[in-house]
N, C-alpha and C positions, 0 to 999 in steps of 0.2 A: 586424512581423517575426516569422516563425515559427522557433523554435529547431529546429536540425537535431539530432535525437536519435540517439545511437549505438545501432544495433540490438543490438549485443552487450551493452551495458549494460542495455537494455530486457529482453533475454532473461535476463540474470543476475537482474534483479529479479523477473521473472515466474516463473523457476524457484524462487527463494526463496519467493515467494508461494504457489506450488503445494505445495512441500515442507512449508511451515508448516501447511497444511491437510490433508496426507495425500492430495493429488490427483496425477494423472499430470503429468509434466513437460511443458512446452509443446513443440509441434511446429510447424515452418514451415507456413504456409497463407495463400494469397491475398496474399502479400507481407508478411504479418505473422506472428503466432504464434497458435496455437489451444490452449486448454486444455479438455479434456472434463470439465467440472465434475460434472454429473449431479445437481445439487440440484433440488428442486422449483421453486424460484424463480430458478434460474440453471443452465440446461442446458449451455451452452457460452459461453466468452468468447473473443473475437478481440481481439488487442491489436496496435496499429500504432504504428510510430515516427513516423508523420506521415500527413497526408491524401494521397489520390491516387486514381487511376482504379480500381485494384483494390479499394480500400475501397468506393468508390461503387458498383461493380458488385456486390459482395457484399451490400451493404445493400439494393440493389434486388431481389435474389433471395430474401431472407429474409422470410418472413411468419409464421413460428411465434413464439409468445411466449417470453420468458425466455432469449433469446439476446442476449448483451451485446457491444457494440462499444466498445472502449476505445482512444482515440486521443490521442497526444501532440500536441495542437493546441488552440487556443482554441475556446470554445463556438461562436462565430459561424461559424468556418471549418467545423467539423464539421456544424453544423445545415444549412449550405448544400448539403452533399453528400448528405443523407439524405431519403428520402420522408417525408411528414408522419406516417406511422404510428409513426415512431421518436420516443421521448420522451427528452429530454436531462435527466440527473440533475444534482444539485448539483455544481459544479465541484470538482476536486481538483488536486493539484500534486505532480509528481515532484520530489524534493529529494535533494541529495547533501551529504555531509559528508566532504571529502577530508582533513581534519586532525582531531586530537582536539577534542572538543566544548569550548566555552567556556561562559560564563554562570554563573548562580548555583550554589552548592555544593548537593550532593544530601543535605540533612539530613532525616532522617525525623522528622516531627512526633511529639510525644507522643501516645500512644494507638494507635500503629501498629507493626507489625513486618514485617520483610522475609522473604520465603520464596523461595528459589531452587531450581529443579528442574533438575538436570543429568543426569537419568537417561535422557534420550532424545537424539536427534540435533538436536532443536529446544529449546535452552535456554529456560526460562520463568521470569520473575521476577514475583512478586506482592507487593503490599502488602496486608496483612491487618489488620483491626481486632483488638483484644485479645480480642474475642469470636469470632475466626476467620472473619469475613465478608470477602469479597474487595472491596477498595476500588479497586485499580488492577492492571493486568496488562500484560505485553508479552512478545514473543518475538523471537528472532533466528535466522537461518539463514545459514550460511557457504556461499557459492557463488563460484567463480572469484576467490578471494582478496578478496572483498568481504563485508561483513556487511549482510544485509537485515533491517531492523527492521520488524516486522509485528504487526498486531493490538494496537496500543498503545491502551489505553482506561482511563479513570478513571470510576468510577461517579458519576452526577450528584450523589449525596449527599455526595461526598468531593472535589469539584472545588475549585480555587483554594486548595489547601493544599500545592502543590509536589510532589504525588505523581507527576505525570507526569515531572517532572525526576528524581526518585528512580529511577523505572523506567528512563528513558533512560540515566542515568549508570551504573546498576548493570549494564545490558546492555552498555554500552560497556566496562566493566571486564572482563566475560567475554570480549568480543571481543579486547581488548588482550592478555589472558592467552593467547590463541590466536594472537597475532602479527598480527591484522587490525585495521586502523584505518579504512579507507575504507568509508563507509556510504551506503546508498541506501534510500529509502522513498517511499511515496505518501501524501500527507496531505490531510485535509479542510481547510477554511478555518480552523477552530479549531485543529487540530493544527499547521498551518503557523505560526501565531503563536507557539506554544510552541517549535517547532523552531528558528525564526529566533533566538530568545533564546539558544539553545544553539550558535549558529554554523552552522546548516545553511543551504544556499543553494538558491534556486529553480533547478531545472534546466529544467523545461518544464511548461506546463499539461497537465492530464490530464483529458480529457472522456469521459464515459460516456453511451452511448445504449442503449436497450432498448425492445422492444415488450412492454409489460405484458400480463398475461393479460386477455382480454376485448376487446382492441383488434384489429380485423381490417381488411383493406383493402390 
């Protein structure tokens, strides 16, 4: 069974994703949304609330590398719609948190300090070592009375110490201070495991396809 994704929710998340990176906001295109990214390894991304003929037609017309298709659908469903030149990346998951987070408390381990930057429209929280090295980081963006959690990462040398929880709960505190509690994000498999411990719910699978550089046909 394929989840029917709310296009407005998808646009809200994608707008936050774009603002978090200083990119143009998404525009409607081919029944989904397009972001003109302009990076060497990602020129454009098209994001769709689900599979369909317009996605299939678009995929058939694209031959240039580094154009991404992102679809809220399982890998097998997306793979069946695309020509062989498209490569499917590791699966991801759109998740929502309609209520305050649950789970373990956000206690900062010894040897770390919290750094919060509220000087821009994209609040950033970092966990730093006492030597000033970045151990974990995360950002939030507010769009349509929702908080988009983005670019949540813990350095491999500092994983399994609860730093991801510290980042998420600290960002949630900033959101709550702004009167916003509903959250949305897209997670990797590893990230999904963390977020589920904090009360996040799976909303839809999120499949990515791309034509890497060097592949033609």
